[in-house]
C-alpha positions in Angstrom: 0.3 4.9 -21.5 -3.0 3.4 -20.2 -6.2 3.2 -22.2 -9.5 4.5 -20.7 -12.8 3.1 -22.1 -15.9 5.3 -21.9 -19.5 4.8 -22.7 -20.9 7.5 -25.0 -24.2 9.1 -24.0 -26.5 9.8 -26.9 -26.7 13.6 -26.3 -23.0 14.0 -26.5 -22.0 11.4 -29.0 -21.1 14.0 -31.6 -19.3 16.2 -29.1 -16.5 13.8 -28.7 -16.7 12.0 -32.0 -13.0 12.9 -32.8 -11.7 12.0 -29.4 -10.3 8.7 -30.5 -7.8 10.7 -32.6 -6.1 11.7 -29.4 -3.6 9.5 -27.6 -4.5 7.0 -24.8 -8.3 7.2 -25.4 -10.5 4.8 -27.1 -14.2 5.4 -27.0 -16.6 2.5 -27.4 -20.4 3.0 -27.7 -21.2 0.7 -24.8 -22.3 1.2 -21.2 -20.9 -0.1 -18.0 -17.4 1.4 -18.0 -18.2 5.0 -17.2 -20.1 8.1 -18.0 -19.4 10.7 -20.6 -20.7 14.1 -19.6 -20.0 17.7 -20.5 -19.1 20.8 -18.6 -22.3 22.7 -18.9 -25.0 20.2 -19.8 -24.7 21.2 -23.5 -27.1 20.0 -26.1 -25.9 17.8 -28.9 -25.8 20.8 -31.3 -24.0 23.0 -28.8 -21.5 20.2 -28.0 -20.8 19.6 -31.7 -20.4 23.3 -32.3 -17.9 23.7 -29.4 -16.1 20.4 -29.1 -15.8 18.9 -32.5 -14.4 21.9 -34.1 -12.2 23.5 -31.4 -9.2 22.0 -29.8 -9.8 24.1 -26.7 -12.5 21.7 -25.6 -10.0 18.9 -25.4 -8.1 20.2 -22.4 -8.0 17.7 -19.6 -6.5 17.3 -16.2 -6.2 13.8 -14.7 -6.9 12.9 -11.2 -7.8 9.6 -9.5 -11.5 10.2 -10.1 -12.0 12.4 -13.2 -10.7 14.1 -16.2 -11.7 17.7 -16.2 -10.9 21.0 -17.9 -7.2 21.8 -17.1 -7.9 25.5 -17.3 -6.3 25.9 -20.7 -9.4 26.4 -22.7 -10.3 29.6 -24.5 -12.2 32.0 -22.3 -15.9 31.8 -22.8 -16.0 28.5 -24.6 -17.6 25.6 -22.7 -15.7 22.3 -22.6 -16.6 18.7 -22.5 -15.6 16.8 -19.3 -15.1 13.1 -19.0 -15.9 11.2 -15.8 -14.4 7.7 -16.0 -14.9 5.0 -13.5 -12.5 2.7 -15.3 -8.7 2.5 -15.1 -7.5 5.4 -13.0 -3.8 4.8 -13.8 -1.9 7.9 -14.6 -1.9 8.3 -18.4 1.5 9.8 -19.0 4.8 9.8 -17.2 5.3 13.4 -18.2 2.6 14.6 -15.8 4.9 15.5 -12.9 3.2 18.9 -12.6 -0.5 18.2 -11.9 -1.6 21.7 -13.0 -0.4 20.9 -16.5 -0.9 17.1 -16.7 -1.9 16.0 -20.2 -2.8 19.5 -21.3 -0.1 19.3 -24.0 -1.0 15.7 -24.9 -4.7 15.0 -24.9 -5.6 18.7 -24.8 -3.9 20.0 -27.9 -5.0 20.0 -31.4 -2.8 17.8 -33.6 -0.8 20.4 -35.5 -1.2 20.7 -39.2 2.1 19.6 -40.7 3.1 21.1 -44.1 4.2 18.9 -46.9 6.7 19.2 -49.7 6.5 17.5 -53.1 9.6 15.4 -53.5 8.8 13.4 -56.6 6.1 11.8 -58.8 5.3 8.1 -58.9 5.3 6.0 -62.0 1.7 7.0 -62.7 2.6 10.7 -62.6 1.0 11.4 -59.2 2.8 13.8 -56.8 4.6 12.2 -53.9 4.2 14.6 -50.9 6.4 14.2 -47.7 5.4 16.0 -44.5 8.1 18.2 -43.0 8.0 16.4 -39.6 8.0 12.6 -39.0 9.1 9.9 -36.6 12.5 8.3 -36.9 12.9 4.7 -35.7 16.7 4.2 -35.9 19.5 4.8 -33.4 18.8 3.2 -30.1 15.6 1.6 -31.4 17.5 -0.6 -33.9 16.5 -4.2 -33.3 14.1 -3.1 -30.5 10.7 -4.4 -31.7 8.8 -3.3 -28.6 10.2 0.2 -28.6 9.3 0.6 -32.3 5.9 -0.8 -31.9 5.0 1.4 -28.9 6.6 4.5 -30.4 4.8 4.1 -33.7 1.4 3.4 -32.0 1.8 6.5 -29.9 2.8 8.6 -32.9 -0.1 7.4 -34.9 -2.5 8.3 -32.1 -1.2 11.8 -32.2 -1.7 12.1 -36.0 1.8 11.4 -37.3 1.8 10.3 -40.9 5.5 10.2 -41.8 7.3 7.1 -40.5 11.0 6.3 -41.2 12.5 2.8 -41.0 15.2 0.7 -42.8 15.8 -2.9 -43.6 18.9 -2.8 -41.5 17.0 -1.7 -38.4 15.4 -5.2 -38.3 12.1 -3.7 -37.1 10.1 -3.1 -40.3 7.7 -5.9 -39.3 7.1 -4.2 -35.9 6.4 -0.9 -37.6 4.0 -2.6 -40.0 2.2 -4.3 -37.1 1.8 -1.0 -35.3 0.3 0.5 -38.4 -2.1 -2.4 -38.9 -3.1 -2.4 -35.3 -3.7 1.4 -35.3 -6.6 1.3 -37.7 -5.1 4.3 -39.6 -5.6 3.7 -43.3 -2.3 3.0 -45.0 -3.1 5.5 -47.7 -2.9 8.3 -45.1 0.7 7.4 -44.2 4.1 8.2 -45.7 6.5 5.3 -45.0 10.2 5.6 -45.8 12.6 2.7 -45.8 16.2 2.0 -46.9 18.3 -0.8 -48.3 22.0 -1.3 -47.9 24.3 0.5 -50.3 27.0 -2.1 -50.9 24.8 -4.6 -52.8 25.0 -5.8 -56.3 21.9 -5.9 -58.5 20.5 -9.3 -57.3 21.2 -8.4 -53.7 19.5 -5.0 -54.1 16.5 -6.7 -55.7 16.2 -9.1 -52.8 16.5 -6.3 -50.3 13.7 -4.4 -52.0 11.5 -7.5 -52.1 12.1 -8.2 -48.4 11.1 -4.7 -47.4 8.0 -4.7 -49.6 7.1 -8.1 -48.0 7.4 -6.6 -44.5 5.9 -3.2 -45.1 3.5 -3.8 -48.0 3.5 -2.0 -51.3 3.8 0.7 -52.3 6.6 2.0 -50.1 6.4 5.8 -50.3 10.1 6.4 -50.4 13.0 3.9 -50.7 16.5 5.1 -50.1 20.0 3.6 -50.6 21.0 3.7 -46.9 24.7 4.4 -47.3 27.1 4.8 -50.2 29.0 1.7 -49.3 29.4 -0.7 -46.3 29.2 0.7 -42.8 32.9 0.0 -42.5 33.5 2.5 -45.3 34.0 0.4 -48.4 32.0 1.5 -51.4 32.2 1.8 -55.2 30.4 3.5 -58.0 29.5 0.2 -59.6 27.6 -1.1 -56.5 25.8 2.3 -56.1 24.7 2.3 -59.7 23.6 -1.3 -59.6 21.5 -0.7 -56.5 20.0 2.4 -58.1 19.0 0.5 -61.2 17.1 -1.9 -59.0 15.3 1.0 -57.3 14.2 2.3 -60.7 12.8 -1.2 -61.5 10.8 -1.1 -58.2 9.6 2.5 -59.1 8.5 1.4 -62.6 6.6 -1.6 -61.1 4.8 0.7 -58.7 6.2 -1.0 -55.6 8.2 2.2 -54.7 6.5 5.6 -55.1 9.8 7.6 -54.9 13.5 6.7 -54.7 16.5 8.4 -53.2 19.7 8.1 -51.2 21.1 8.6 -47.7 24.5 9.8 -46.5 25.4 10.6 -50.1 27.9 13.5 -50.6 28.0 15.2 -54.0 30.5 12.8 -55.5 28.2 9.8 -54.7 25.2 11.7 -56.0 27.1 12.3 -59.3 27.6 8.5 -59.6 23.8 8.1 -59.5 23.1 11.0 -61.8 25.3 9.3 -64.4 22.8 6.4 -64.8 19.6 7.8 -63.4 16.5 7.8 -65.6 14.3 8.5 -62.5 15.0 11.6 -60.5 16.6 11.3 -57.1 13.8 12.3 -54.7 15.7 12.9 -51.5 19.0 12.6 -49.7 18.6 11.8 -46.0 21.6 12.9 -44.0 22.7 13.9 -40.5 22.0 17.6 -40.2 21.2 19.8 -37.2 22.0 23.1 -35.5 25.7 23.1 -35.0 26.5 21.9 -38.5 25.7 25.1 -40.3 29.3 26.2 -40.7 30.5 22.7 -41.6 31.9 21.8 -45.0 30.5 19.5 -47.7 32.2 16.4 -46.3 30.3 16.8 -43.0 27.0 18.0 -44.3 26.8 16.3 -47.8 26.2 19.8 -49.2 22.6 20.8 -49.0 23.1 23.5 -51.7 24.3 20.9 -54.1 21.2 18.7 -53.5 18.9 21.7 -53.9 20.6 22.7 -57.2 19.8 19.2 -58.5 16.2 19.1 -57.3 16.9 16.7 -54.5 15.1 17.2 -51.2 17.6 17.4 -48.4 16.2 15.6 -45.3 17.6 15.6 -41.7 17.9 12.6 -39.5 19.1 12.9 -36.0 18.0 16.6 -35.8 19.0 16.8 -32.1 22.3 14.9 -32.6 20.9 12.3 -30.2 23.9 10.0 -30.7 26.5 12.7 -30.2 26.6 12.3 -26.4 25.6 15.9 -26.2 22.2 17.4 -25.2 23.2 20.9 -26.2 20.2 21.3 -28.6 17.7 20.2 -26.0 19.1 21.8 -22.8 21.5 24.5 -24.1 21.3 28.2 -23.6 21.1 29.2 -27.3 18.1 27.1 -28.4 16.2 27.5 -25.1 16.9 31.2 -25.0 15.4 31.6 -28.4 12.6 29.3 -27.5 11.6 31.3 -24.4 10.8 34.3 -26.7 8.3 32.1 -28.6 6.9 29.9 -25.8 8.7 26.9 -27.2 11.4 24.5 -26.0 15.0 24.3 -27.2 14.2 21.1 -29.1 11.4 22.8 -30.9 13.7 25.7 -31.9 16.2 23.2 -33.3 13.5 21.5 -35.4 12.1 24.8 -36.5 15.6 25.9 -37.8 15.4 22.9 -40.1 11.9 23.1 -41.4 12.1 26.8 -41.9 14.7 26.0 -44.5 12.4 23.5 -46.1 14.3 20.5 -44.6 12.1 17.7 -43.4 13.2 16.2 -40.0 12.5 12.9 -38.4 13.3 13.0 -34.6 12.9 9.8 -32.6 11.0 9.8 -29.4 8.8 7.3 -27.5 7.2 9.9 -25.3 3.8 11.1 -26.4 4.4 14.6 -24.9 7.7 14.9 -26.8 6.2 13.5 -30.0 3.6 16.2 -29.9 6.1 18.9 -29.2 8.1 17.7 -32.2 5.1 18.3 -34.4 4.1 21.6 -32.8 6.7 23.7 -34.6 4.6 25.3 -37.4 2.8 28.0 -35.5 5.8 30.3 -35.1 8.7 31.6 -37.1 12.3 32.3 -36.2 13.5 35.8 -37.1 16.4 36.4 -39.5 18.7 37.1 -36.6 17.6 33.9 -34.7 18.2 31.8 -37.9 21.6 33.4 -38.4 22.6 32.7 -34.8 21.5 29.1 -35.1 23.3 28.7 -38.4 26.5 30.1 -37.0 26.5 27.9 -33.9 29.2 25.2 -33.8 28.0 22.8 -31.1 27.4 19.9 -31.5 29.1 19.2 -34.8 28.6 15.6 -35.9 28.1 12.2 -34.5 31.3 10.2 -35.1 34.4 11.2 -36.9 35.0 11.9 -40.6 32.3 12.3 -43.2 30.3 10.6 -45.9 32.7 11.7 -48.6 35.4 9.5 -47.0 33.6 6.5 -48.5 35.2 5.7 -51.9 
């Protein structure tokens, strides 16, 4: 995505004061690169009234010569126009249809994303997680450039919830993207994970490594898996790792602590020794898994009964080799009734149950769509149909409870 640099004219400086919050645009108060104008010659007061407070004034259409109103603004409200003479490269590869180019990226208000309180830090302050965030695992593991670009794009759109892991080997790239974005760290919610097969000293070293790369405090630190990825685990190592997480929480390096891929039996191992509540259990969960048993889903009802936030990774089953939730008839049929995509319906099914979701996408258009799921609600019948659906089921074979 290209960056366009504009000069700000004094009579419209307030009008577009929030433009830098939108993707692909950086505004510098200097002349020589282009002119910033508005649609109707508005005064500064008028421009502030219309443009700073209404997303409708941020609808743009990109051509070789200008960015203008795309026709998506509310009737009767004037809109600001930008006329750049610098860098006319197309801004987004999603703009195949010129009548809609960028209207869903630059033109839309960053949706308000609800939060849920998952824990309290060692000072007694609430730890709040947004219900939608950006995942950086899967095909991005070990891919520094993809993580950096994806996180920068997400931060421009207003994402605050970012998920990573020590095992992804890209924590430093995520941290660099955050530092380069200019977004204050205090506005973000960063989740990481350490391996689950470690003894006490190994877990302490893993926590220290993550804190070194990401900075402290890390908002939520999880035990990534109940054992090794090959399926070997033990209660002793799970409990040893948990004790080190509690030390990090007490020291203020970790604001909240939790687990991932833990079925009820593994959670019970932690509850035996825990003096700090388990904040969250991050598991694979998506439409298609509603009818599945506890070994496949890690039992969301069990977690809720123990005050543990049940969080979904891979909400589209992106590694299932099946695009059903994005292209299938059920989700898209429901989406058509709400003016939403199938992917947005799949995400809405999760968050409407209070389940945070962290889809991964490097596309600004898709990232924005993944946030834009809080202005509609699925009916009871739609929720029931999605809950009863059985495709896709799960990435891989077996389940987390297979780990001893």
